C-alpha positions as CSV (number, residue, x, y, z in Angstrom):
1,M,0.0,0.0,0.0
2,R,1.8,3.2,-1.2
3,Y,-0.6,5.9,-1.4
4,G,-4.3,4.9,-0.9
5,E,-6.6,7.6,-2.0
6,L,-4.0,10.4,-1.9
7,P,-3.8,13.7,-3.7
8,S,-1.4,13.5,-6.5
9,Y,1.2,15.7,-4.8
10,V,1.9,13.1,-2.2
11,Q,3.2,10.7,-4.8
12,S,6.1,13.1,-5.5
13,R,7.1,13.5,-1.9
14,P,9.4,11.1,0.0
15,M,7.6,8.0,1.4
16,L,8.6,5.1,3.4
17,N,11.4,3.2,1.6
18,R,10.1,-0.3,0.7
19,R,13.5,-2.0,1.3
20,D,13.7,-0.3,4.7
21,F,10.2,-1.4,5.5
22,A,11.0,-5.0,4.5
23,R,14.0,-5.1,6.9
24,L,11.8,-3.6,9.7
25,S,9.0,-6.1,8.9
26,V,11.4,-9.1,9.0
27,T,12.9,-7.9,12.2
28,A,9.5,-7.5,13.8
29,A,8.4,-10.9,12.6
30,A,11.5,-12.5,14.1
31,V,10.8,-11.0,17.4
32,A,7.1,-12.1,17.2
33,A,8.2,-15.6,16.2
34,T,10.3,-16.1,19.3
35,S,7.3,-15.3,21.5
36,P,4.3,-16.3,19.3
37,R,1.1,-14.2,19.6
38,I,2.4,-12.0,22.4
39,A,-0.1,-9.3,21.4
40,A,-2.9,-11.9,21.3
41,A,-2.2,-13.2,24.8
42,A,-4.3,-10.7,26.7
43,P,-8.1,-11.3,26.5
44,R,-10.1,-9.0,24.2
45,P,-11.9,-6.2,26.0
46,T,-15.6,-6.3,26.0
47,V,-17.1,-5.2,22.7
48,I,-18.5,-1.7,22.7
49,K,-21.0,-0.6,20.0
50,P,-21.1,3.1,19.1
51,K,-24.5,4.8,18.7
52,R,-25.7,4.7,15.2
53,L,-25.4,7.8,13.1
54,A,-28.6,9.6,12.0
55,P,-29.4,12.5,9.6
56,G,-28.8,15.8,11.5
57,D,-25.9,14.3,13.6
58,T,-22.6,16.1,13.7
59,V,-19.5,14.2,12.5
60,G,-15.9,15.3,12.9
61,L,-13.6,15.3,9.9
62,V,-10.0,14.5,10.8
63,L,-6.7,13.9,9.0
64,P,-4.7,11.3,11.0
65,A,-2.2,10.7,8.2
66,S,-1.3,12.6,5.0
67,A,-2.0,16.2,4.3
68,A,-4.5,17.5,1.7
69,F,-2.8,19.3,-1.2
70,E,-5.5,21.9,-1.5
71,A,-7.9,23.2,1.1
72,D,-10.8,22.6,-1.3
73,E,-10.2,18.8,-1.0
74,I,-11.2,19.0,2.6
75,Q,-14.1,21.3,1.8
76,F,-15.3,18.7,-0.8
77,A,-15.2,15.9,1.8
78,K,-17.2,18.1,4.2
79,E,-19.8,18.7,1.5
80,Q,-20.1,15.0,0.8
81,M,-20.9,14.3,4.5
82,E,-23.4,17.2,4.4
83,A,-25.0,15.6,1.3
84,I,-25.5,12.4,3.3
85,G,-27.3,14.5,5.9
86,F,-24.7,15.2,8.6
87,K,-23.4,18.4,10.0
88,V,-19.6,18.6,9.9
89,V,-17.0,19.9,12.3
90,I,-13.4,20.0,10.8
91,G,-10.5,19.2,13.1
92,P,-8.5,22.3,14.2
93,H,-5.3,20.9,12.7
94,A,-6.9,19.6,9.5
95,F,-5.3,22.2,7.3
96,D,-1.8,21.8,8.9
97,K,1.1,20.5,6.9
98,W,4.3,19.0,8.3
99,G,6.3,17.4,5.5
100,Y,3.8,15.0,4.0
101,F,1.7,14.8,7.2
102,A,-1.4,16.8,8.1
103,G,0.4,18.4,11.0
104,R,2.6,17.0,13.8
105,D,1.8,13.6,15.3
106,R,0.5,15.0,18.6
107,D,-1.7,17.5,16.8
108,R,-3.2,15.0,14.6
109,A,-3.9,12.8,17.6
110,D,-5.3,15.7,19.5
111,D,-7.9,16.3,16.7
112,I,-9.1,12.7,17.2
113,N,-9.2,13.0,21.0
114,R,-11.1,16.3,20.7
115,M,-13.8,14.7,18.5
116,F,-14.3,11.9,21.0
117,A,-14.4,14.3,23.9
118,D,-17.0,16.6,22.2
119,D,-20.5,15.5,23.2
120,N,-21.9,17.3,20.2
121,V,-20.0,15.1,17.8
122,S,-21.6,11.7,17.0
123,G,-19.0,10.2,14.7
124,V,-15.4,10.6,13.4
125,V,-14.7,10.4,9.6
126,C,-11.2,10.4,8.3
127,Y,-10.5,12.5,5.2
128,T,-8.0,10.1,3.6
129,G,-5.2,7.7,4.4
130,G,-1.7,7.8,2.9
131,W,0.9,7.4,5.6
132,G,1.0,8.5,9.2
133,S,-1.7,6.9,11.3
134,P,0.6,4.6,13.2
135,R,2.5,7.7,14.4
136,V,-0.5,9.0,16.3
137,L,-1.3,5.8,18.2
138,P,0.8,6.5,21.3
139,Y,-0.9,9.9,21.8
140,L,-4.5,8.7,21.7
141,D,-6.6,8.8,24.8
142,Y,-8.0,5.3,24.8
143,D,-9.8,5.6,28.1
144,L,-11.6,8.7,26.7
145,I,-12.5,6.8,23.6
146,A,-13.9,3.9,25.6
147,R,-15.9,6.2,27.8
148,K,-17.4,8.1,24.8
149,P,-17.7,5.6,22.0
150,K,-18.5,6.9,18.5
151,V,-18.4,5.7,14.9
152,L,-14.9,5.8,13.6
153,I,-14.5,5.1,9.9
154,G,-11.8,5.0,7.2
155,Y,-9.5,2.5,5.4
156,S,-6.0,2.2,3.8
157,D,-3.5,3.8,6.3
158,I,-6.4,4.3,8.7
159,T,-6.3,0.5,9.2
160,A,-3.7,1.2,12.0
161,L,-6.0,3.6,13.8
162,L,-9.1,1.4,13.5
163,N,-7.4,-1.8,14.8
164,A,-5.5,0.0,17.6
165,V,-8.7,1.6,18.9
166,H,-10.6,-1.7,18.7
167,K,-7.8,-3.6,20.5
168,K,-7.3,-1.1,23.2
169,T,-11.0,-0.3,23.9
170,G,-13.2,-3.0,22.4
171,L,-15.0,-0.3,20.3
172,I,-16.3,-1.6,17.0
173,T,-14.7,0.5,14.3
174,F,-15.5,0.6,10.6
175,H,-13.3,-0.2,7.6
176,G,-15.0,1.8,4.8
177,P,-15.0,5.0,2.8
178,V,-13.1,8.1,3.8
179,G,-14.5,11.6,3.4
180,G,-12.8,12.0,0.1
181,S,-14.0,8.6,-1.3
182,T,-16.5,8.3,-4.1
183,F,-20.0,7.7,-2.7
184,D,-21.8,6.1,-5.6
185,P,-25.3,4.8,-4.8
186,W,-24.1,1.2,-4.1
187,T,-21.4,2.4,-1.6
188,L,-23.7,5.0,0.0
189,E,-26.5,2.4,0.5
190,N,-24.0,0.0,2.2
191,F,-22.6,2.9,4.3
192,R,-26.1,3.8,5.6
193,R,-27.0,0.1,6.2
194,V,-23.9,-0.5,8.4
195,V,-23.4,2.8,10.4
196,M,-26.9,4.3,10.3
197,T,-29.1,1.2,11.3
198,P,-28.6,-1.2,14.2
199,D,-29.6,-4.3,12.2
200,P,-26.9,-6.8,11.1
201,A,-25.7,-6.1,7.6
202,G,-26.4,-9.7,6.6
203,V,-25.0,-11.2,3.5
204,L,-22.4,-8.8,2.1
205,P,-23.3,-7.9,-1.5
206,T,-21.2,-7.5,-4.6
207,P,-21.7,-4.7,-7.0
208,S,-23.7,-5.3,-10.2
209,K,-22.0,-6.7,-13.2
210,K,-20.7,-4.1,-15.6
211,P,-22.8,-3.7,-18.7
212,N,-19.9,-4.6,-21.0
213,E,-19.2,-7.9,-19.2
214,L,-20.9,-11.1,-20.4
215,V,-19.9,-12.9,-17.1
216,D,-18.9,-10.8,-14.1
217,R,-15.1,-10.5,-14.2
218,T,-14.7,-7.4,-11.9
219,N,-16.4,-8.8,-8.8
220,R,-15.4,-12.4,-9.1
221,I,-15.2,-14.4,-5.9
222,L,-12.4,-16.9,-5.7
223,K,-12.9,-19.9,-3.3
224,L,-9.4,-20.8,-2.1
225,T,-10.3,-23.3,0.6
226,K,-13.6,-24.9,1.7
227,G,-15.5,-24.6,5.0
228,T,-17.5,-22.3,7.2
229,A,-16.4,-20.3,10.2
230,T,-17.7,-17.6,12.5
231,G,-15.8,-15.0,14.4
232,P,-15.2,-11.2,14.8
233,L,-14.0,-9.3,11.7
234,I,-10.4,-8.1,12.1
235,G,-8.1,-6.6,9.6
236,G,-7.7,-4.1,6.8
237,N,-4.8,-3.0,4.7
238,L,-2.1,-5.6,4.5
239,T,0.8,-3.2,4.6
240,M,-0.5,-1.5,7.7
241,I,-1.2,-4.8,9.5
242,A,2.3,-5.9,8.7
243,S,3.6,-2.5,10.1
244,L,1.9,-3.2,13.4
245,M,3.7,-6.6,13.9
246,G,5.5,-6.8,17.2
247,T,3.9,-3.6,18.5
248,P,1.3,-3.2,21.3
249,F,-1.2,-2.5,18.6
250,Q,-0.8,-5.8,16.7
251,P,-4.3,-7.1,16.0
252,D,-5.5,-10.2,17.8
253,T,-6.6,-12.6,15.1
254,T,-7.5,-15.5,17.4
255,N,-10.8,-17.1,16.2
256,A,-11.3,-14.1,13.9
257,I,-12.4,-13.6,10.3
258,F,-9.2,-11.9,9.2
259,F,-9.6,-9.7,6.2
260,L,-6.8,-8.1,4.1
261,E,-6.4,-5.9,0.9
262,D,-3.8,-3.7,-0.7
263,V,-2.9,-1.4,-3.6
264,H,0.1,-0.7,-5.9
265,E,1.9,-3.8,-4.7
266,E,3.7,-6.3,-7.0
267,P,3.0,-10.0,-6.1
268,Y,6.4,-10.5,-4.5
269,R,5.6,-7.7,-2.0
270,I,2.3,-9.3,-1.2
271,D,4.1,-12.6,-0.7
272,R,6.7,-10.9,1.5
273,M,4.1,-9.3,3.8
274,L,1.9,-12.5,4.0
275,T,5.1,-14.4,4.9
276,T,5.8,-11.8,7.7
277,L,2.3,-12.3,9.1
278,S,2.7,-16.1,8.9
279,L,6.1,-16.1,10.6
280,G,4.5,-13.9,13.3
281,G,1.7,-16.4,14.0
282,M,-1.1,-14.2,12.7
283,F,-2.7,-17.1,10.8
284,D,-2.2,-19.8,13.4
285,K,-5.5,-19.4,15.2
286,V,-7.7,-17.6,12.7
287,A,-11.2,-18.8,12.1
288,G,-11.2,-17.8,8.4
289,I,-9.5,-15.4,5.9
290,L,-10.9,-12.9,3.4
291,F,-8.7,-11.3,0.8
292,G,-10.4,-8.4,-0.9
293,H,-8.9,-6.6,-3.9
294,C,-5.2,-5.8,-4.7
295,S,-5.8,-2.8,-6.9
296,D,-3.2,-1.9,-9.5
297,C,-1.0,-4.8,-8.4
298,G,0.8,-5.3,-11.7
299,V,3.5,-7.7,-12.4
300,K,7.0,-6.7,-13.7
301,G,9.1,-9.6,-15.1
302,P,8.8,-13.2,-14.2
303,S,6.5,-13.7,-11.3
304,F,3.9,-15.8,-9.5
305,S,0.4,-14.5,-10.1
306,L,-1.5,-13.0,-7.1
307,E,-3.8,-16.1,-7.2
308,E,-0.8,-18.4,-7.0
309,I,0.6,-16.5,-4.0
310,L,-2.7,-16.6,-2.2
311,R,-3.1,-20.3,-2.8
312,D,0.4,-20.9,-1.7
313,R,0.1,-18.9,1.5
314,F,-3.5,-19.9,2.4
315,G,-4.2,-23.1,0.6
316,G,-2.7,-25.3,3.3
317,L,-4.6,-23.7,6.2
318,P,-7.4,-25.7,7.8
319,V,-9.8,-22.7,7.6
320,P,-12.1,-21.3,4.9
321,V,-10.6,-18.7,2.7
322,L,-12.2,-16.4,0.1
323,S,-10.8,-13.7,-2.2
324,G,-12.5,-11.0,-4.2
325,L,-14.9,-9.4,-1.8
326,S,-15.6,-5.7,-2.5
327,F,-13.5,-3.9,0.0
328,G,-10.3,-1.8,-0.1
329,H,-8.9,0.5,-2.7
330,I,-11.8,0.3,-5.2
331,E,-14.5,2.7,-6.0
332,Q,-17.4,0.6,-4.8
333,K,-16.5,-0.5,-1.3
334,L,-18.2,-2.3,1.6
335,V,-18.2,-1.1,5.2
336,L,-16.8,-3.8,7.4
337,P,-17.4,-3.4,11.2
338,I,-14.2,-4.4,12.9
339,G,-15.1,-6.5,16.0
340,A,-18.6,-7.5,14.8
341,R,-19.3,-11.2,14.5
342,A,-19.5,-12.6,10.9
343,T,-19.7,-15.9,9.2
344,L,-17.6,-16.9,6.2
345,D,-19.1,-19.6,4.1
346,A,-16.4,-20.5,1.6
347,D,-18.5,-23.3,0.1
348,A,-21.2,-20.8,-0.9
349,G,-18.7,-18.0,-1.5
350,V,-20.5,-15.5,0.8
351,V,-19.9,-13.6,4.0
352,R,-22.7,-12.8,6.4
353,V,-22.4,-10.1,9.1
354,E,-24.3,-11.6,12.1
355,E,-24.6,-8.6,14.3
356,G,-25.0,-4.9,14.0
357,G,-22.0,-2.7,14.4
358,V,-23.9,0.2,16.0
359,G,-26.5,0.4,18.8
């Protein structure tokens, strides 16, 4: 995952070096391998469901990671939330810039803490991902967040924030569109169903087949292994999950439906990160695995295909595994409630969310 849904200017700025990241990931995996599942040893906190959002509620718009290139990009995200029916408060540091970040780490964390502290704010929407969310994790007030639970939504780099908050507090968080995403009717309907109604989302849909396709190619579900399993949804962007290995924020995947996706990664990089997770014990006690889309993950030179890598890494696991569900760096995306109970039926090729993510 290099950029997520970033303004074009970020692509020209210095980002985390992939070779450096690989060395760090392998080091973290080695540490984790010597003491398997250290992060998963502690029991999960009691699950907390935030209050569902409703038209007229106020949501806070924050930038935990990369900066916006132009102020109007934040204004656009604000207008999108208003079009859904919300009032919007923009974080005090949203327009800050510090290198490629939207302000300094403590300031970005302070915006999040402020939104949770403000009783007039009902939910927190991240503007975009990029890079930077892991840097704010030490400065979040997790006790405050647990006392005043609210909807928190985003994806890509925001994966680190979502999983850290869930692990530390038990709060169900939401892997879904950011403020700057495209809210086409399919995405908007799913957004409303998951964060604006208390009912379980049920069977997760796939977008309609494109008119120019005889058989659906874009939304094809790949059944990698057979079986059925039930557990809490845990996961998000593969790069960010790998970056949390060996830290206090490493997700607990025990008995979980572990979902992953990525963008702009060649197959060997996907293989490298999945190997890191495997060496760290992240697949040892999962109930099932979902791999969404790997967008723009082209191949350069001789290579295994992505399907071959997924079959190699997952095919021998004694759990159900599916690939191709509509979440991640794609225009039409599902909202997945992290911490909510779901059933993965690999035989039927479907996922069913068994409980509502909001109260």
